[in-house]
C-alpha positions in Angstrom: -96.5 39.6 -18.8 -98.1 42.7 -20.5 -101.8 43.4 -20.3 -102.3 41.8 -23.7 -100.9 38.7 -22.4 -97.6 38.7 -24.2 -94.8 37.5 -22.3 -91.6 40.0 -21.6 -88.4 38.6 -20.7 -86.6 40.2 -17.7 -82.8 40.5 -17.7 -80.9 38.7 -15.1 -77.9 40.6 -13.8 -76.1 37.2 -12.7 -76.3 36.0 -16.4 -72.9 36.2 -18.4 -72.3 39.1 -20.5 -72.5 37.4 -23.6 -75.5 35.2 -22.7 -78.1 37.5 -24.8 -75.6 37.8 -27.8 -76.3 35.6 -30.9 -74.0 32.4 -30.9 -72.0 33.5 -33.9 -70.7 36.6 -32.0 -69.5 35.0 -29.1 -66.0 35.9 -27.8 -64.7 32.3 -27.3 -66.8 29.7 -28.2 -66.4 26.4 -26.4 -64.8 24.8 -29.2 -62.1 27.2 -29.3 -61.5 27.1 -25.7 -60.8 23.1 -26.0 -58.7 23.6 -29.0 -56.5 26.3 -27.2 -56.1 24.2 -24.2 -55.2 21.2 -26.4 -52.4 22.8 -28.1 -50.8 23.9 -24.9 -51.3 20.4 -23.4 -49.6 19.2 -26.5 -46.7 21.8 -26.3 -46.1 20.7 -22.7 -46.2 17.0 -23.3 -43.5 17.6 -26.2 -41.1 19.5 -24.2 -41.5 17.2 -21.0 -40.7 14.0 -23.3 -37.9 15.9 -25.1 -36.4 16.7 -21.5 -36.8 12.9 -20.5 -35.2 11.7 -23.6 -32.3 14.1 -23.4 -31.5 12.9 -20.0 -31.8 9.3 -20.9 -30.0 9.5 -24.1 -33.1 8.5 -26.2 -35.3 10.0 -29.0 -38.5 11.8 -27.9 -40.6 9.6 -30.1 -38.8 6.5 -28.7 -39.6 7.8 -25.2 -43.1 8.3 -25.9 -43.5 4.9 -27.2 -41.6 3.0 -24.4 -42.9 5.0 -21.2 -45.9 2.5 -21.1 -43.4 -0.3 -21.2 -41.4 0.4 -18.1 -42.5 -1.9 -15.4 -41.8 -0.5 -12.2 -43.9 0.5 -9.2 -42.3 3.8 -8.9 -42.2 5.0 -12.6 -42.7 8.5 -12.3 -39.8 8.9 -9.6 -37.7 6.9 -12.0 -38.2 9.2 -14.8 -37.6 12.0 -13.0 -34.3 10.7 -11.6 -33.3 9.8 -15.1 -31.6 6.3 -14.7 -28.6 5.8 -17.0 -29.0 3.2 -19.9 -27.9 0.0 -19.8 -24.4 -0.6 -18.8 -24.1 -4.1 -20.9 -25.1 -2.1 -24.0 -22.7 0.6 -23.4 -19.8 -1.2 -25.0 -20.5 1.0 -28.2 -18.9 4.0 -26.3 -15.7 2.1 -26.3 -13.9 1.3 -29.1 -13.0 -2.2 -27.9 -15.3 -5.2 -27.7 -13.0 -6.8 -24.9 -12.6 -4.9 -21.6 -9.2 -4.5 -20.1 -10.5 -6.2 -16.8 -13.1 -8.8 -16.5 -14.6 -10.3 -13.4 -17.0 -13.2 -14.0 -19.0 -14.5 -11.0 -20.0 -18.2 -11.2 -21.9 -20.2 -8.7 -24.6 -22.8 -8.7 -28.2 -21.5 -9.1 -29.6 -19.7 -5.9 -25.9 -19.4 -4.6 -26.1 -15.7 -3.8 -24.3 -14.9 -7.0 -26.7 -12.0 -8.2 -26.2 -10.3 -5.0 -22.3 -10.7 -5.3 -22.3 -9.8 -9.1 -24.3 -6.6 -8.5 -22.2 -5.6 -5.5 -19.0 -6.0 -7.4 -20.4 -4.3 -10.4 -21.3 -1.1 -8.5 -18.3 -1.0 -6.5 -15.9 -1.3 -9.5 -18.3 1.3 -11.6 -19.5 -1.1 -14.2 -23.1 -0.9 -12.9 -24.8 2.3 -11.5 -26.1 1.9 -8.1 -29.5 3.1 -8.9 -30.0 0.5 -11.6 -30.2 1.0 -15.4 -32.7 1.1 -18.3 -32.5 -2.0 -20.4 -34.3 -2.1 -23.8 -35.2 -5.9 -24.6 -34.6 -7.3 -28.0 -37.4 -7.3 -30.7 -39.1 -10.8 -30.9 -39.3 -13.1 -33.7 -42.0 -10.9 -35.4 -39.5 -7.8 -34.8 -41.9 -6.1 -32.5 -40.0 -3.7 -30.5 -38.8 -5.0 -27.3 -40.1 -3.4 -23.9 -37.9 -1.1 -21.7 -37.5 -2.4 -18.2 -35.5 -1.2 -15.1 -32.8 -3.5 -14.3 -31.7 -3.4 -10.8 -29.1 -6.3 -10.8 -26.4 -7.5 -12.8 -28.4 -10.1 -14.6 -25.9 -11.2 -17.3 -23.2 -8.5 -17.7 -22.4 -4.8 -16.9 -19.6 -2.7 -18.3 -18.2 0.7 -17.7 -18.6 3.2 -20.3 -14.8 3.5 -20.9 -14.6 -0.3 -21.4 -11.9 -0.4 -18.6 -14.0 -3.2 -16.6 -16.8 -5.4 -17.0 -18.6 -7.9 -14.4 -20.5 -11.0 -15.8 -22.7 -13.1 -13.6 -23.4 -16.9 -14.7 -25.1 -19.4 -12.7 -24.4 -22.9 -13.3 -26.4 -23.7 -15.4 -27.3 -20.4 -16.8 -30.5 -19.6 -18.8 -34.1 -21.0 -18.9 -35.7 -23.5 -21.1 -39.0 -21.7 -21.0 -40.4 -23.1 -17.8 -39.3 -25.0 -14.8 -40.6 -28.1 -16.0 -38.8 -27.8 -19.3 -35.6 -27.1 -17.3 -36.1 -30.4 -15.6 -37.1 -32.5 -18.5 -34.0 -31.0 -20.7 -31.5 -31.2 -18.0 -29.6 -34.2 -19.6 -29.3 -32.3 -23.0 -27.8 -29.1 -21.5 -24.3 -28.6 -22.7 -21.2 -27.1 -21.3 -19.6 -24.3 -23.4 -15.9 -23.3 -23.5 -16.5 -19.7 -22.8 -19.0 -16.8 -22.3 -18.1 -14.1 -24.9 -18.6 -10.4 -24.8 -22.2 -9.5 -25.0 -22.0 -8.0 -28.6 -20.8 -11.2 -29.9 -23.4 -13.9 -29.2 -27.0 -14.9 -30.1 -29.2 -17.6 -28.9 -29.7 -20.3 -31.4 -33.6 -19.6 -31.6 -33.2 -16.2 -32.9 -30.4 -17.1 -35.2 -32.7 -17.8 -38.1 -35.0 -14.7 -37.7 -34.7 -12.3 -40.7 -34.4 -9.3 -39.1 -31.6 -10.8 -36.6 -29.7 -11.9 -39.9 -29.7 -8.6 -41.2 -27.6 -7.2 -38.0 -24.1 -7.9 -38.8 -21.8 -8.9 -35.8 -19.6 -5.9 -35.0 -16.0 -5.8 -36.5 -14.3 -6.3 -33.1 -16.1 -9.7 -32.7 -13.7 -10.9 -35.6 -10.8 -8.6 -35.1 -10.3 -8.8 -31.5 -12.5 -11.7 -30.0 -11.4 -13.7 -33.1 -14.9 -15.1 -33.8 -15.4 -16.0 -37.3 -16.4 -18.8 -39.8 -13.3 -18.0 -41.7 -9.9 -18.2 -40.1 -6.5 -17.9 -41.6 -4.8 -20.1 -39.0 -6.9 -23.0 -40.2 -6.9 -25.0 -43.6 -9.9 -25.0 -45.9 -11.1 -27.9 -44.4 -11.6 -26.3 -40.8 -13.6 -23.2 -41.8 -16.0 -23.3 -38.9 -14.0 -23.3 -35.5 -15.6 -25.3 -32.8 -14.8 -26.2 -28.9 -12.8 -29.2 -30.0 -10.1 -26.9 -31.7 -8.3 -26.3 -28.7 -7.7 -30.0 -27.7 -7.4 -31.4 -31.2 -4.7 -29.1 -32.2 -6.5 -28.0 -35.5 -5.6 -24.4 -35.0 -4.6 -21.4 -32.4 -6.5 -21.3 -29.3 -7.5 -17.5 -30.0 -9.6 -18.7 -33.0 -12.5 -20.4 -31.0 -16.0 -18.8 -30.5 -16.5 -20.0 -27.1 -19.6 -22.0 -27.8 -20.1 -25.5 -29.5 -21.7 -23.5 -32.4 -19.9 -20.5 -34.3 -22.2 -18.7 -36.4 -21.8 -19.2 -40.4 -22.9 -16.8 -43.2 -25.1 -14.1 -42.0 -24.2 -15.2 -38.4 -20.4 -15.0 -38.9 -18.8 -13.0 -35.9 -21.4 -14.6 -33.4 -21.2 -17.3 -31.0 -24.2 -19.2 -30.8 -25.6 -20.4 -27.6 -28.5 -22.7 -26.5 -31.2 -21.3 -24.1 -29.6 -23.0 -21.0 -26.1 -24.1 -20.7 -23.0 -24.4 -18.3 -19.6 -22.6 -18.8 -16.2 -24.4 -18.2 -14.5 -21.9 -15.8 -11.2 -22.9 -16.7 -11.3 -22.5 -20.3 -13.4 -19.5 -19.9 -10.4 -18.1 -18.3 -8.0 -19.4 -20.8 -10.4 -17.9 -23.6 -9.8 -14.2 -22.3 -6.4 -14.8 -21.1 -5.2 -15.6 -24.6 -7.0 -12.3 -25.8 -5.1 -10.2 -23.4 -7.9 -9.6 -20.8 -7.1 -9.4 -17.2 -9.6 -11.9 -16.1 -10.7 -13.4 -12.7 -13.5 -15.9 -11.7 -15.2 -15.5 -8.5 -17.0 -18.4 -7.1 -19.9 -17.8 -5.0 -20.7 -20.9 -2.6 -23.7 -21.1 -0.1 -25.1 -23.7 2.1 -26.0 -26.7 0.1 -29.5 -27.4 1.4 -30.4 -23.7 1.2 -29.2 -23.3 -2.3 -31.0 -26.4 -3.2 -34.3 -25.2 -1.6 -33.8 -21.6 -3.6 -33.1 -23.9 -6.9 -36.1 -26.2 -6.5 -38.4 -23.2 -6.0 -37.1 -21.2 -9.0 -35.4 -23.2 -11.4 -36.4 -27.0 -11.2 -38.8 -28.6 -8.8 -37.5 -32.1 -9.3 -35.3 -32.7 -6.6 -33.3 -35.8 -8.0 -32.5 -33.4 -11.1 -31.5 -30.6 -9.1 -29.1 -32.8 -7.1 -27.6 -34.0 -10.4 -27.2 -30.3 -11.8 -25.7 -29.1 -8.6 -23.0 -32.0 -8.7 -22.2 -31.3 -12.2 -21.9 -27.6 -11.3 -19.8 -28.1 -8.2 -17.3 -30.3 -10.5 -16.6 -27.5 -12.9 -16.1 -25.0 -9.7 -13.8 -27.5 -8.2 -11.8 -28.2 -11.3 -11.4 -24.2 -11.9 -10.2 -24.1 -8.3 -7.5 -26.7 -8.5 -6.1 -25.2 -11.9 -6.3 -21.4 -11.2 -6.8 -21.0 -7.5 -4.0 -20.0 -5.0 -2.6 -23.7 -5.1 -3.3 -24.4 -8.6 -1.4 -24.4 -11.7 -1.4 -22.4 -14.8 -2.9 -25.1 -17.3 -1.8 -28.7 -18.1 1.7 -27.5 -18.7 2.2 -25.4 -15.6 3.6 -22.6 -17.7 3.0 -19.0 -16.2 0.8 -16.5 -18.3 1.5 -12.7 -18.0 -0.7 -10.9 -15.7 -0.5 -7.0 -15.5 2.4 -7.1 -17.8 4.4 -9.3 -15.2 5.4 -12.9 -15.9 3.9 -13.8 -12.2 1.4 -16.4 -11.4 -1.5 -14.9 -9.6 -4.7 -16.2 -8.5 -7.2 -16.4 -11.2 -10.2 -17.7 -9.0 -11.3 -16.4 -5.8 -14.0 -18.1 -3.6 -16.4 -16.1 -1.6 -18.7 -17.6 1.1 -22.3 -16.3 1.2 -22.7 -16.9 4.9 -19.3 -15.5 5.8 -20.6 -12.3 3.6 -23.6 -11.9 5.7 -22.0 -12.5 9.0 -18.8 -10.4 8.6 -20.2 -8.0 5.9 -18.0 -4.8 4.9 -14.9 -6.5 6.7 -15.1 -9.4 4.5 -16.4 -7.5 1.6 -13.4 -5.1 1.4 -11.0 -7.9 1.6 -12.8 -9.3 -1.6 -12.4 -5.9 -3.1 -8.6 -5.8 -2.3 -8.2 -9.1 -3.8 -10.1 -8.3 -7.0 -8.1 -5.0 -7.1 -11.3 -2.7 -6.6 -10.7 0.5 -4.9 -14.1 1.3 -3.2 -15.9 1.6 0.0 -19.4 0.8 -1.3 -21.5 -1.3 1.3 -24.7 -2.8 0.0 -27.9 -3.4 2.2 -27.0 -6.9 3.7 -30.3 -9.2 3.8 -29.7 -12.7 4.8 -31.5 -14.6 2.2 -31.0 -17.8 4.1 -33.6 -16.7 6.8 -36.8 -17.1 4.9 -35.8 -20.8 4.3 -35.5 -21.5 8.1 -38.6 -19.6 9.5 -40.9 -22.8 9.6 -38.2 -25.1 10.9 
């Protein structure tokens, strides 16, 4: 303070060099700093997602939209390891709708069929050992489906070259929307002739959605799989082929869509399935054999009480209904074994069907015991590989799923 009472400011050496300058003359105002940092961050994020998209085979914008939809506890490590895209959707990389070799794993619900199908899928090269990205289909409002990480063969998996495919079908397969509805609608659950290649089917509830109708079936569904509402082998009074065509003599067995309902008009080329259904294993084999596919059905069997406990926990809580469904499923399994097992016969006529270009009768149905697999592990597993023509030394982690049902007994 001066003698006249005025205040004099004393410079502080610790202040920033630009502190005393007018605001308009500062070297780097805060707003510019944030803008500069924002630009750098944007460039980094853009390059990061372009890299992820390149590894994963998707566009950068699609990756950005779907990252928040990946439901997995270790999302960051999954992204860095770049999982392959869904094996089941990779059929577009092959020119054929039908695989050269098909292995379909059947079993009652909670019979260990998921574990077996996944093991065979990895061993055969149809399914990647570290899982795969699966983008779910859009909903009824055409909202984009989430991208999830699929660790098991839930329905089907196919090698990129189309040489082998592994299907997984519980009996019954599918879900009515809740365990209660599974029980309530059990009596109306139908049995279909075959489960066709994945690009060639739709569920009945989505067959009327406008954006689904705009998606035409791949040409191979008609040209190779012979799924079509129009058929030169039928007369004009039988334009829509149904499951009764095989037994009624109305046409060539090759011209059946596999389901009780074949798509018409915009759905032409698709087999239409309900939400939940059984598959007749014998006719499933015949459907693919008639189309030149080397097909084998693998039956996964498990202790009845354990399998039923699992079924009641996850699929239908009503024990009496669960028992009836299991009896129905076992009847389908047994019938296929009688007809196409080691001691079975080739169809009602007993005629031999060419297999691997040899007119030799070979097993088309193989039975696998879940308990034997858990007990003998790789020695039994490698024997299964040999029976199926799989050249692999892959061994999964064997974790006995029966143990949890006996802990409290």
